[in-house]
N, C-alpha and C positions, 0 to 999 in steps of 0.2 A: 846307746846314744853316745855320740862324740862328747868327751868330757869338756872340751872347750865350749861347745854349744850349751851343754847342761849348766855349766857355771854361769855363762852369760845370761841364759834364760832365768836362772834362779836369782842372779844379781839384779836384773832388770825388774823382776816381779817384786822382790823385797824392797827395792828402791821406790817403786811406785806405791807399795803398801805404806811406806813411811812418809809418802808425800814429798819426796826429795827429787830435785833435778840432778842431772849429771854434774852440773856446776856446783851444786850444794855438796855433793859427795867429793868432788875434786877439792873443794876448800877444806873439807873435814879430813881428807885422807892424805893430801899432798900429791896425789896422782893427777895427771892432767885430764881435762874433759875428753880429749882425744883418746887417751888410753882407756878411759871408762867406756867410751863409745865402741872402741875396738873390742873390749872385753865383752860387752853386751851382744855384739854381733858375732862372737865366737872366733874372732881373728887373733885374739891374744891367748898366750899360754902362760898363765900366771904361776909363780912359784907358791909354795905353801906359805911363805912369809908374806907375800903379797895378798893371798887370800885372807890371812889372819888380819892384816892391816885394813883391808877393805871391809871385812866383817865388822871390825871395831867401828869403822866410820858409819856403818848402818845400825850399830848396836844390836847385832845378831851374832849367833855362833858361827864360826867358820864352817862347821859341819853343815849348816843350812845352805851353804853355797854349793855343796857337792852332792847333796841328797837327791836321788831321783824320785820324784813324787809318785811315779808309777810303782816303785818298789816299796813305798811306805806301807801300803796295805797288806803286804805279804807277811 
């Protein structure tokens, strides 16, 4: 799977699980809602620092953003 799409999919899933809107995460992280939208759609290529900061905004590990759930069972 394309890493940008994987990160976007994981980010959106975790954000929904936390009951947060893109605007909520934008306010917590300092990134714009437009950036978060682009991230979730797989159009953004975040740096490791950005992944760490976004994970903090969701109160999850940065590793959760890059794990492929299909590989977790292996």
